[in-house]
VOBALO-716669 format. One record per residue (C-alpha): x, y, z; residue in three letters. Coordinates in Angstrom, 1 decimal, padded with zeros to 4 digits. Example, Ala and Ser with C-alpha at 12.3 -4.5 7.8 and 13.67 -1.06 7.14 Angstrom:
% residues 2
{{012.3,-004.5,007.8},ALA}
{{013.7,-001.1,007.1},SER}
//
This chain:
% residues 569
{{-021.5,-036.5,-004.9},MET}
{{-018.5,-034.9,-003.2},SER}
{{-016.5,-035.3,-006.4},LYS}
{{-019.2,-033.7,-008.4},LEU}
{{-019.3,-030.8,-006.0},MET}
{{-015.5,-030.4,-006.2},ASN}
{{-015.7,-030.3,-010.0},ASN}
{{-018.5,-027.8,-010.0},MET}
{{-016.6,-025.6,-007.5},MET}
{{-013.5,-025.8,-009.7},GLY}
{{-015.4,-024.8,-012.8},ASN}
{{-017.1,-022.0,-011.0},LEU}
{{-013.8,-020.8,-009.6},MET}
{{-012.2,-020.9,-013.1},GLY}
{{-015.1,-018.8,-014.6},LYS}
{{-015.1,-016.3,-011.7},MET}
{{-011.3,-015.9,-012.0},ILE}
{{-011.6,-015.2,-015.7},LYS}
{{-014.4,-012.7,-015.0},LEU}
{{-012.3,-011.0,-012.4},PHE}
{{-009.3,-010.7,-014.6},LEU}
{{-011.5,-009.1,-017.3},GLY}
{{-012.8,-006.7,-014.6},SER}
{{-009.3,-005.8,-013.6},VAL}
{{-008.3,-005.0,-017.2},LEU}
{{-011.4,-003.0,-017.7},LEU}
{{-010.8,-001.0,-014.5},THR}
{{-007.2,-000.3,-015.4},LEU}
{{-008.2,001.0,-018.8},SER}
{{-011.0,003.1,-017.5},LEU}
{{-009.0,004.7,-014.7},PHE}
{{-006.1,005.2,-017.1},GLY}
{{-008.5,007.5,-019.1},ALA}
{{-009.6,009.4,-016.0},ALA}
{{-008.4,012.9,-015.7},HIS}
{{-009.3,014.2,-012.2},ALA}
{{-010.7,011.9,-009.5},ALA}
{{-009.3,014.3,-007.0},GLY}
{{-009.9,017.4,-009.1},GLY}
{{-010.3,019.8,-006.2},ASP}
{{-006.7,019.4,-005.1},ILE}
{{-005.0,018.8,-008.4},SER}
{{-003.5,021.2,-010.9},GLY}
{{-001.2,021.4,-013.9},ALA}
{{002.3,019.9,-013.4},VAL}
{{004.7,022.5,-014.6},VAL}
{{008.4,021.8,-015.1},LYS}
{{010.5,023.8,-012.7},GLN}
{{014.1,025.2,-012.9},PRO}
{{016.7,022.8,-011.8},LEU}
{{017.3,022.6,-008.0},ASN}
{{021.0,021.8,-007.7},ILE}
{{020.9,020.9,-004.0},SER}
{{018.0,018.6,-004.7},ALA}
{{019.9,016.9,-007.5},ILE}
{{023.0,016.5,-005.5},ILE}
{{021.1,015.0,-002.5},MET}
{{019.2,012.7,-004.9},PHE}
{{022.4,011.4,-006.4},LEU}
{{023.9,010.8,-003.0},ILE}
{{020.9,008.8,-001.9},PHE}
{{020.9,006.8,-005.1},VAL}
{{024.6,006.0,-004.8},LEU}
{{024.2,005.1,-001.2},ALA}
{{021.3,002.8,-001.8},THR}
{{023.0,001.1,-004.7},LEU}
{{025.9,000.6,-002.3},GLY}
{{023.6,-001.0,000.2},ILE}
{{022.2,-003.2,-002.6},THR}
{{025.7,-004.4,-003.5},TRP}
{{026.3,-005.2,000.1},TRP}
{{023.0,-007.0,000.5},ALA}
{{023.5,-008.9,-002.7},ALA}
{{026.6,-010.5,-001.3},SER}
{{024.5,-011.9,001.6},LYS}
{{021.5,-013.0,-000.4},THR}
{{022.2,-016.6,-001.3},LYS}
{{019.0,-018.5,-000.7},THR}
{{015.3,-017.8,-001.1},LYS}
{{015.0,-017.4,002.6},ASP}
{{017.5,-014.5,002.3},ASP}
{{015.8,-013.1,-000.8},PHE}
{{012.2,-013.1,000.6},TYR}
{{012.8,-012.6,004.4},ALA}
{{016.4,-011.5,004.9},ALA}
{{017.0,-014.8,006.6},GLY}
{{014.7,-013.8,009.4},GLY}
{{017.6,-011.8,010.8},GLY}
{{016.1,-008.3,010.9},ILE}
{{015.9,-006.8,014.4},THR}
{{012.5,-005.5,015.8},PRO}
{{013.5,-001.9,015.7},TRP}
{{014.9,-002.2,012.1},GLN}
{{011.8,-004.0,011.0},ASN}
{{009.4,-001.7,012.8},GLY}
{{011.1,001.3,011.3},THR}
{{010.9,-000.3,007.8},ALA}
{{007.2,-001.1,008.3},ILE}
{{006.6,002.6,009.3},ALA}
{{008.6,003.6,006.3},GLY}
{{006.1,001.7,004.1},ASP}
{{003.4,004.0,005.3},PHE}
{{005.5,007.2,005.3},MET}
{{005.3,007.0,001.6},SER}
{{004.3,009.2,-001.4},ALA}
{{000.6,008.5,-000.6},ALA}
{{001.1,009.8,002.9},THR}
{{003.6,012.6,002.7},PHE}
{{002.4,014.0,-000.6},LEU}
{{-001.1,012.7,-001.1},GLY}
{{-002.6,013.0,002.4},ILE}
{{-001.0,016.4,002.9},THR}
{{-002.5,017.5,-000.3},GLY}
{{-005.9,016.1,000.7},ALA}
{{-005.9,017.9,004.0},ILE}
{{-004.9,021.1,002.1},TYR}
{{-007.9,020.7,-000.1},GLY}
{{-010.5,019.1,002.1},PHE}
{{-009.4,019.6,005.7},GLY}
{{-011.1,017.4,008.3},PHE}
{{-012.5,014.9,005.9},ASP}
{{-009.0,013.9,004.7},ALA}
{{-007.8,013.3,008.2},MET}
{{-009.8,010.0,008.3},ILE}
{{-007.1,008.7,005.9},LEU}
{{-004.6,009.0,008.7},ALA}
{{-006.9,008.0,011.6},VAL}
{{-008.1,004.9,009.7},GLY}
{{-004.6,003.6,009.2},VAL}
{{-003.7,004.1,012.9},MET}
{{-006.8,002.2,014.0},ALA}
{{-005.6,-000.9,012.3},ALA}
{{-002.3,-001.4,014.2},TRP}
{{-003.6,-002.4,017.6},PRO}
{{-005.6,-005.1,015.9},VAL}
{{-002.5,-006.3,014.0},ILE}
{{-000.4,-006.1,017.2},LEU}
{{-002.7,-008.1,019.5},PHE}
{{-004.6,-010.4,017.0},MET}
{{-002.5,-011.0,013.9},MET}
{{001.3,-010.5,014.2},ALA}
{{002.1,-013.5,016.3},GLU}
{{-000.1,-016.0,014.5},ARG}
{{001.0,-014.8,011.0},ILE}
{{004.6,-015.1,011.9},ARG}
{{004.1,-018.6,013.4},ASN}
{{002.1,-020.0,010.5},LEU}
{{003.8,-018.6,007.4},GLY}
{{007.1,-018.6,005.7},SER}
{{007.3,-015.7,003.3},TYR}
{{003.8,-014.4,002.4},THR}
{{000.4,-014.3,004.0},PHE}
{{-000.7,-016.8,001.4},ILE}
{{001.4,-019.4,003.3},ASP}
{{-000.9,-018.7,006.3},VAL}
{{-004.2,-019.0,004.6},VAL}
{{-003.2,-022.2,002.8},SER}
{{-001.8,-023.9,006.0},TYR}
{{-004.8,-026.3,006.4},ARG}
{{-006.8,-025.5,003.2},LEU}
{{-006.6,-027.0,-000.3},ASP}
{{-003.3,-025.5,-001.5},LYS}
{{-003.9,-024.9,-005.2},LYS}
{{-007.2,-023.1,-005.3},PRO}
{{-006.6,-021.0,-002.2},ILE}
{{-003.2,-019.9,-003.4},ARG}
{{-004.6,-018.9,-006.8},ILE}
{{-007.5,-016.8,-005.5},ILE}
{{-005.3,-015.3,-002.8},SER}
{{-002.5,-014.5,-005.3},ALA}
{{-005.0,-012.7,-007.6},ILE}
{{-006.1,-010.6,-004.7},GLY}
{{-002.5,-009.9,-003.6},SER}
{{-001.3,-009.0,-007.1},LEU}
{{-004.3,-006.7,-007.6},SER}
{{-003.4,-004.8,-004.4},VAL}
{{000.3,-004.6,-005.4},VAL}
{{-000.6,-003.2,-008.9},ILE}
{{-002.9,-000.5,-007.5},PHE}
{{-000.4,000.5,-004.9},TYR}
{{002.4,000.6,-007.4},LEU}
{{000.3,003.1,-009.5},ILE}
{{000.1,005.5,-006.5},ALA}
{{003.8,005.4,-005.9},GLN}
{{004.7,005.8,-009.6},MET}
{{002.4,008.8,-010.0},VAL}
{{004.0,010.4,-007.0},GLY}
{{007.5,009.7,-008.3},ALA}
{{006.8,010.9,-011.8},GLY}
{{005.3,014.2,-010.7},LYS}
{{008.1,014.8,-008.1},LEU}
{{010.9,014.4,-010.6},ILE}
{{009.1,016.4,-013.2},GLN}
{{008.6,019.2,-010.7},LEU}
{{012.1,018.9,-009.3},LEU}
{{014.4,018.2,-012.2},PHE}
{{012.3,019.3,-015.2},GLY}
{{012.5,015.7,-016.5},LEU}
{{009.5,014.5,-018.6},ASP}
{{007.0,012.4,-016.6},TYR}
{{007.5,009.3,-018.7},VAL}
{{011.3,009.3,-018.3},TYR}
{{010.8,009.9,-014.5},ALA}
{{008.6,006.9,-014.2},VAL}
{{011.1,004.8,-016.2},ILE}
{{014.0,005.9,-013.9},LEU}
{{012.0,004.8,-010.8},VAL}
{{011.3,001.5,-012.3},SER}
{{014.9,000.9,-013.2},PHE}
{{016.2,001.6,-009.7},LEU}
{{013.4,-000.5,-008.2},MET}
{{014.4,-003.5,-010.3},ILE}
{{018.0,-003.0,-009.2},CYS}
{{017.1,-003.0,-005.5},TYR}
{{014.9,-006.0,-005.6},VAL}
{{016.6,-008.2,-008.1},SER}
{{020.0,-008.0,-006.5},PHE}
{{019.5,-007.1,-002.9},GLY}
{{016.2,-008.8,-002.1},GLY}
{{014.5,-008.1,001.3},MET}
{{017.8,-007.1,003.1},LEU}
{{018.4,-004.2,000.7},ALA}
{{014.7,-003.3,000.6},THR}
{{014.6,-003.2,004.5},THR}
{{017.7,-000.9,004.8},TRP}
{{016.5,001.4,002.1},VAL}
{{013.2,001.7,003.9},GLN}
{{014.8,002.2,007.3},LEU}
{{017.2,005.0,006.1},ILE}
{{014.5,006.9,004.3},LYS}
{{012.1,006.6,007.2},ALA}
{{014.6,008.2,009.6},VAL}
{{015.4,011.0,007.1},LEU}
{{011.7,011.6,006.5},LEU}
{{010.9,011.8,010.2},LEU}
{{013.7,014.4,010.5},ILE}
{{012.5,016.4,007.6},GLY}
{{008.8,016.2,008.6},GLY}
{{009.7,017.3,012.2},THR}
{{011.6,020.3,010.9},PHE}
{{008.7,021.5,008.7},ILE}
{{006.1,020.9,011.4},ALA}
{{008.3,022.7,013.9},PHE}
{{008.7,025.7,011.6},MET}
{{004.9,025.9,011.1},VAL}
{{004.3,025.7,014.9},MET}
{{007.0,028.3,015.5},LYS}
{{005.3,030.7,013.0},SER}
{{002.2,030.5,015.2},PHE}
{{004.0,030.6,018.6},ASN}
{{003.2,026.9,019.0},PHE}
{{-000.5,027.6,019.1},ASN}
{{-002.4,024.8,017.3},VAL}
{{-005.6,026.9,017.5},GLU}
{{-003.9,029.7,015.7},ALA}
{{-002.9,027.4,012.9},ILE}
{{-006.5,026.2,012.4},LEU}
{{-007.9,029.7,012.6},SER}
{{-005.5,031.0,010.0},SER}
{{-006.4,028.1,007.7},ALA}
{{-010.1,028.9,008.1},VAL}
{{-009.6,032.5,007.2},ASP}
{{-007.6,031.7,004.1},ILE}
{{-009.3,028.6,002.7},HIS}
{{-012.1,029.3,000.2},PRO}
{{-014.4,026.9,002.1},LYS}
{{-013.8,028.7,005.4},GLY}
{{-014.8,026.9,008.6},ALA}
{{-016.2,024.0,006.5},ALA}
{{-012.6,022.6,006.4},ILE}
{{-012.8,021.8,010.2},LEU}
{{-015.9,019.7,009.8},GLY}
{{-017.1,016.7,007.6},PRO}
{{-018.8,017.1,004.3},GLY}
{{-016.4,018.7,001.9},LEU}
{{-015.2,015.4,000.4},TRP}
{{-017.2,012.7,002.2},LEU}
{{-020.9,013.7,001.8},LYS}
{{-022.7,011.1,003.9},ASP}
{{-022.2,008.8,006.9},PRO}
{{-022.0,005.7,004.7},ILE}
{{-019.1,007.3,002.8},ALA}
{{-017.3,008.0,006.0},ILE}
{{-017.8,004.5,007.3},ILE}
{{-016.7,003.0,004.0},SER}
{{-013.4,004.9,003.8},ILE}
{{-012.8,004.2,007.5},ALA}
{{-013.3,000.5,006.8},LEU}
{{-011.1,000.7,003.8},THR}
{{-008.2,002.3,005.6},MET}
{{-008.4,000.2,008.7},MET}
{{-009.0,-003.3,007.4},PHE}
{{-007.2,-002.7,004.1},GLY}
{{-003.9,-002.3,006.1},ILE}
{{-004.4,-005.8,007.4},MET}
{{-004.5,-007.2,003.9},GLY}
{{-001.5,-005.5,002.3},LEU}
{{000.9,-008.2,001.2},PRO}
{{004.0,-006.1,001.4},HIS}
{{003.3,-005.2,005.0},ILE}
{{002.3,-008.7,006.1},LEU}
{{005.4,-010.0,004.4},MET}
{{007.6,-008.0,006.8},ARG}
{{006.4,-010.1,009.8},LEU}
{{008.5,-013.0,008.4},PHE}
{{011.8,-011.0,008.4},THR}
{{012.3,-011.4,012.2},VAL}
{{013.2,-014.5,014.1},LYS}
{{010.0,-015.2,016.0},ASP}
{{006.6,-014.0,017.0},ALA}
{{007.9,-012.0,019.9},LYS}
{{010.0,-009.9,017.6},ASP}
{{007.1,-009.6,015.2},ALA}
{{005.0,-008.0,018.0},ARG}
{{007.8,-005.7,018.9},LYS}
{{008.1,-004.7,015.2},SER}
{{004.5,-003.7,015.1},VAL}
{{004.8,-001.7,018.3},PHE}
{{007.8,000.3,017.0},VAL}
{{005.9,000.9,013.7},ALA}
{{002.8,002.0,015.4},THR}
{{004.7,004.5,017.5},THR}
{{006.6,006.0,014.6},LEU}
{{003.5,006.3,012.4},MET}
{{001.4,007.9,015.1},GLY}
{{004.1,010.6,015.5},TYR}
{{004.4,011.1,011.7},PHE}
{{000.6,011.4,011.1},TYR}
{{000.6,014.2,013.7},ILE}
{{003.2,015.9,011.7},LEU}
{{001.2,015.4,008.5},ILE}
{{-001.9,017.1,010.0},ILE}
{{000.2,020.1,011.1},ILE}
{{001.9,020.4,007.7},ILE}
{{-001.5,020.1,005.8},GLY}
{{-003.2,022.9,007.6},PHE}
{{000.0,025.0,007.7},GLY}
{{000.2,024.7,003.9},ALA}
{{-003.2,026.4,003.6},VAL}
{{-001.8,029.5,005.3},THR}
{{001.6,029.7,003.6},PHE}
{{000.9,028.2,000.1},VAL}
{{-002.7,028.7,-000.9},MET}
{{-002.5,032.4,-001.6},ASN}
{{001.2,032.6,-002.4},ASN}
{{001.7,033.5,-006.1},PRO}
{{005.2,031.9,-006.1},ASP}
{{003.5,028.5,-006.0},TYR}
{{000.8,029.1,-008.6},HIS}
{{000.8,029.3,-012.4},ASP}
{{-000.9,032.0,-014.4},ALA}
{{-004.2,030.2,-014.3},ALA}
{{-004.1,030.1,-010.5},GLY}
{{-003.4,026.4,-010.3},ASN}
{{-000.9,025.2,-007.8},ILE}
{{002.4,024.2,-009.4},LEU}
{{002.8,020.5,-009.6},GLY}
{{-000.8,019.8,-008.5},GLY}
{{-002.2,019.3,-005.0},GLY}
{{000.3,016.4,-004.4},ASN}
{{003.2,019.0,-004.2},MET}
{{001.9,021.3,-001.5},VAL}
{{004.1,019.7,001.1},ALA}
{{007.2,020.5,-000.9},LEU}
{{006.1,024.0,-001.6},HIS}
{{005.7,024.5,002.2},LEU}
{{009.1,023.0,002.7},THR}
{{010.7,025.6,000.4},GLN}
{{008.8,028.4,002.1},TYR}
{{010.0,027.3,005.5},MET}
{{013.5,026.1,004.7},GLY}
{{014.5,027.5,001.4},GLY}
{{016.0,025.7,-001.6},ASP}
{{018.3,023.6,000.5},PHE}
{{015.5,022.1,002.6},MET}
{{013.4,021.7,-000.5},LEU}
{{016.2,019.7,-002.0},GLY}
{{016.6,017.6,001.1},PHE}
{{012.9,016.8,001.4},MET}
{{012.5,016.3,-002.4},SER}
{{015.3,013.7,-002.3},ALA}
{{013.8,012.1,000.8},VAL}
{{010.3,012.0,-000.7},ALA}
{{011.7,010.4,-003.8},PHE}
{{013.5,007.9,-001.6},ALA}
{{010.2,007.0,000.0},THR}
{{008.8,006.1,-003.3},ILE}
{{011.8,004.0,-004.3},LEU}
{{011.7,002.2,-001.0},ALA}
{{007.9,001.5,-001.2},VAL}
{{007.9,000.4,-004.8},VAL}
{{010.8,-002.0,-004.0},ALA}
{{008.8,-003.5,-001.2},GLY}
{{005.7,-003.8,-003.3},LEU}
{{007.6,-005.4,-006.2},THR}
{{009.3,-007.8,-003.8},LEU}
{{005.8,-008.9,-002.5},ALA}
{{004.5,-009.2,-006.0},GLY}
{{007.5,-011.2,-007.1},ALA}
{{007.2,-013.5,-004.0},ALA}
{{003.5,-014.1,-004.9},THR}
{{004.4,-015.0,-008.5},ILE}
{{007.5,-017.1,-007.8},ALA}
{{006.8,-018.7,-004.4},HIS}
{{003.0,-018.9,-004.1},ASP}
{{002.1,-019.6,-007.8},LEU}
{{005.1,-021.0,-009.6},TYR}
{{006.8,-023.0,-006.9},SER}
{{004.0,-024.0,-004.5},LYS}
{{001.0,-024.2,-006.9},THR}
{{002.2,-025.2,-010.3},PHE}
{{005.4,-027.0,-009.4},LYS}
{{004.1,-028.4,-006.1},LYS}
{{007.2,-027.4,-004.2},GLY}
{{009.7,-029.2,-006.3},THR}
{{011.6,-026.1,-007.4},VAL}
{{015.1,-025.4,-006.1},SER}
{{016.0,-022.3,-004.2},SER}
{{018.1,-021.0,-007.1},ALA}
{{015.3,-021.5,-009.7},GLU}
{{012.8,-019.8,-007.4},GLU}
{{015.0,-016.8,-007.0},ILE}
{{015.5,-016.7,-010.8},LYS}
{{011.7,-016.7,-011.3},ILE}
{{011.4,-013.9,-008.7},SER}
{{013.8,-011.8,-010.6},ARG}
{{012.0,-012.4,-013.9},ILE}
{{008.8,-011.4,-012.1},ALA}
{{010.5,-008.3,-010.8},THR}
{{011.4,-007.1,-014.3},PHE}
{{007.8,-007.8,-015.5},ALA}
{{006.3,-005.9,-012.6},LEU}
{{008.7,-003.0,-013.4},GLY}
{{007.3,-002.9,-016.9},GLY}
{{003.7,-002.9,-015.7},ILE}
{{004.5,-000.2,-013.2},ALA}
{{005.8,002.1,-016.0},VAL}
{{002.7,001.5,-018.2},VAL}
{{000.2,002.1,-015.4},LEU}
{{002.2,004.9,-013.9},GLY}
{{001.8,006.8,-017.2},ILE}
{{-001.9,005.9,-017.5},ALA}
{{-002.7,007.2,-014.0},PHE}
{{-000.7,010.4,-014.2},GLU}
{{-003.6,012.7,-013.3},HIS}
{{-004.9,010.8,-010.2},GLN}
{{-004.4,012.0,-006.6},ASN}
{{-002.0,009.4,-005.2},VAL}
{{-003.8,009.1,-001.8},ALA}
{{-007.1,008.2,-003.6},PHE}
{{-005.4,005.6,-005.9},VAL}
{{-003.7,004.0,-002.9},ALA}
{{-007.1,003.8,-001.2},SER}
{{-008.3,001.7,-004.2},MET}
{{-005.6,-000.9,-003.3},ALA}
{{-006.8,-000.8,000.3},LEU}
{{-010.4,-001.4,-000.8},ALA}
{{-009.4,-004.6,-002.6},VAL}
{{-007.2,-005.7,000.4},ALA}
{{-010.0,-005.1,002.8},ALA}
{{-012.5,-007.0,000.7},SER}
{{-010.4,-010.0,-000.3},VAL}
{{-007.2,-010.6,001.6},ASN}
{{-008.3,-009.6,005.1},PHE}
{{-011.5,-011.7,005.2},PRO}
{{-009.7,-014.8,004.0},ILE}
{{-006.8,-014.2,006.3},LEU}
{{-008.6,-013.5,009.5},ILE}
{{-011.2,-016.2,009.0},MET}
{{-008.5,-018.8,008.3},SER}
{{-006.7,-017.9,011.5},ILE}
{{-009.7,-017.7,013.9},TYR}
{{-012.6,-019.7,012.5},TRP}
{{-012.3,-023.5,012.7},SER}
{{-015.2,-024.1,010.3},ASN}
{{-013.8,-022.2,007.3},MET}
{{-013.2,-024.4,004.3},THR}
{{-011.5,-024.0,000.9},THR}
{{-014.9,-023.5,-000.8},ARG}
{{-015.9,-020.8,001.6},GLY}
{{-012.6,-019.0,001.2},ALA}
{{-012.8,-019.1,-002.6},ILE}
{{-016.4,-017.9,-002.5},ALA}
{{-015.5,-015.0,-000.2},GLY}
{{-012.5,-014.1,-002.2},GLY}
{{-014.3,-014.1,-005.5},VAL}
{{-017.2,-012.1,-004.1},VAL}
{{-014.8,-009.5,-002.5},GLY}
{{-012.8,-009.2,-005.7},LEU}
{{-015.7,-008.7,-008.1},ILE}
{{-017.6,-006.4,-005.8},LEU}
{{-014.6,-004.2,-004.9},SER}
{{-013.6,-003.9,-008.6},ILE}
{{-017.1,-003.8,-010.0},GLY}
{{-018.5,-001.2,-007.6},LEU}
{{-015.5,001.1,-008.3},ILE}
{{-016.3,000.9,-012.0},ILE}
{{-020.0,001.7,-011.3},LEU}
{{-019.1,004.5,-008.8},GLY}
{{-018.7,008.2,-009.5},PRO}
{{-014.9,007.9,-010.0},GLY}
{{-015.4,005.9,-013.3},VAL}
{{-019.1,005.9,-014.2},TRP}
{{-019.4,009.7,-014.1},VAL}
{{-015.9,011.1,-014.4},SER}
{{-014.7,008.7,-017.1},VAL}
{{-017.8,007.5,-018.9},LEU}
{{-019.6,010.8,-018.7},GLY}
{{-022.8,009.6,-017.3},ASN}
{{-024.9,012.1,-015.3},ALA}
{{-025.3,009.9,-012.2},GLU}
{{-023.4,006.9,-010.9},PRO}
{{-025.1,003.5,-010.6},ILE}
{{-023.2,002.9,-007.3},PHE}
{{-023.2,006.2,-005.2},PRO}
{{-020.0,005.6,-003.2},GLN}
{{-016.4,006.1,-004.3},PHE}
{{-015.2,003.4,-001.9},TYR}
{{-017.1,000.0,-002.0},PRO}
{{-015.8,-001.5,001.2},THR}
{{-019.0,-000.8,003.3},PHE}
{{-020.7,-003.4,001.0},TYR}
{{-017.9,-005.6,-000.4},SER}
{{-016.2,-006.5,002.8},MET}
{{-019.2,-007.7,004.8},PRO}
{{-020.5,-009.6,001.8},LEU}
{{-017.2,-011.3,001.5},ALA}
{{-017.4,-012.4,005.1},PHE}
{{-021.0,-013.6,004.6},ILE}
{{-019.9,-015.6,001.5},ALA}
{{-017.1,-017.3,003.4},ILE}
{{-019.5,-018.2,006.3},TRP}
{{-022.4,-019.5,004.1},VAL}
{{-020.3,-021.6,001.7},PHE}
{{-018.2,-023.0,004.5},SER}
{{-021.3,-024.1,006.4},LEU}
{{-022.8,-025.6,003.3},LEU}
{{-019.6,-027.6,002.5},ASP}
{{-020.2,-031.1,003.8},LYS}
{{-017.4,-032.8,001.7},SER}
{{-014.7,-035.1,003.1},ALA}
{{-012.1,-032.4,002.2},GLN}
{{-014.0,-029.9,004.4},ALA}
{{-014.1,-032.3,007.3},GLU}
{{-010.3,-032.8,007.0},LYS}
{{-009.7,-029.1,006.9},GLU}
{{-011.8,-028.5,010.0},LYS}
{{-010.0,-031.3,011.8},ALA}
{{-006.6,-029.6,011.1},LEU}
{{-007.6,-026.4,012.9},PHE}
{{-006.4,-027.7,016.3},ASP}
{{-003.0,-028.4,014.9},GLU}
{{-002.9,-024.9,013.3},GLN}
{{-004.0,-023.3,016.5},LEU}
{{-001.1,-024.9,018.5},VAL}
{{001.3,-023.8,015.8},ARG}
{{000.0,-020.3,015.7},SER}
{{000.2,-019.8,019.4},GLU}
{{003.4,-021.6,020.2},THR}
{{005.5,-021.3,017.1},GLY}
{{006.5,-025.0,017.3},ILE}
{{008.1,-025.9,013.9},GLY}
{{008.9,-022.4,012.6},ILE}
{{012.3,-021.7,011.0},SER}
{{014.8,-019.6,012.9},GLY}
{{016.9,-016.7,011.6},ALA}
{{019.8,-017.3,009.2},SER}
{{023.2,-016.0,010.0},ASN}
{{024.4,-013.1,008.0},HIS}
//
């Protein structure tokens, strides 16, 4: 009977995975055809005259980061070095790099543009992210570091049936990586087009080429240092812009908001909810997306393995939380300040009245207004650096999922040598680079903050439920995890297709079948329910074995007995 149930579950999983893959392809094609999911804050991207200072700073950064990559390549010899920098990254380095992952194009360009267009509603993007980090600090960082090796999939497969759980978790992980890559590539393409006058397509190709160089040769060590350097530079630049905005209003926050109300066409409505998020369920859904999606991002969770132990993992999260909190305060000041200094400024609008470069570029327009061409060049180069660093981290996470979780651990059952696994990782890096180019072009007209939120919706509905339940619930079984993962995947993708972003904007229907843009309010709880129900119904011998292993997992997760130490660099 148990064997029959296993076969039935295997067949069901195979069918559901095929259905999911079809849904992913359909979603990508539909969204590629979309023109304006964030239409209120987007505009025509117009090529601008060359900014020599920006080009010089950009070239300096590229040369410096390639130098770092060359240095890191000499120290990257094993898969432990490639995936986790040998566990030798210090907490302040890792924490700054984690913060750098969030001080990205989606944050600096996208959220600033969203605040510029929607005011208060867009601030939930920042608040939701910050709400996640105390949970990660106190409930997840230590246990993830003690249970895993390179990816969060190592954690969820610790006591469960390795092959099926790694496959379903890898599909969820790669889906998140691809959606997040889209957001970064769109930001990079528009930035270079605006800055250098380079065609969008060539800009996206350039980003992909540099990304492949960083990851293929330097691995996690190069990716970490690129993230760290650009995070410091972005904090410096963001502090300057926010300081100049505050100085213009005699450091009176109330005056900044009053001026924004007077100038914005929506008036006082920008200080309250309703311009973008129309009902309470929409607000709750995006808050869930931002908060719990963070806890399922593979490139963030991967960073917890780059330090030597759980204590350093907690310190890393604390440093990251502090830096991100400060930066999000800067973003809010910059967003409302841009309403005053950019919205009615003809220098930053085309003949039709659209903002040059679209809503994603308002932060850079404000930078030029406050600091001239030199500061614009600096922040443009730094903004581009943020994109390079983030796509490198995403690509490394995707490559680790393909080479480590799927190829080595699932299909080759751990018999692959370190050199062969690194080789597969590099091949995967090239493949992901190609995918990033294609999808970056297809999603050219999407607001990057919204596209990044799609990745978070999948992470919150798939990766987070499986991860948190595997750590804390002793009765979770492989069947339950697979059921929850499949439910979360299909609902998060399917409801996006049926929502207003695709069903109305792309397919031209009058009303969406699913009323919300973000599906997390429904998809995440149903994923948890599926995990709970199918785990309780699973009475197989394998399930009993998995439940019995929980005590061993608990000891490992809380003590760290048996984890690998840091390598010497």
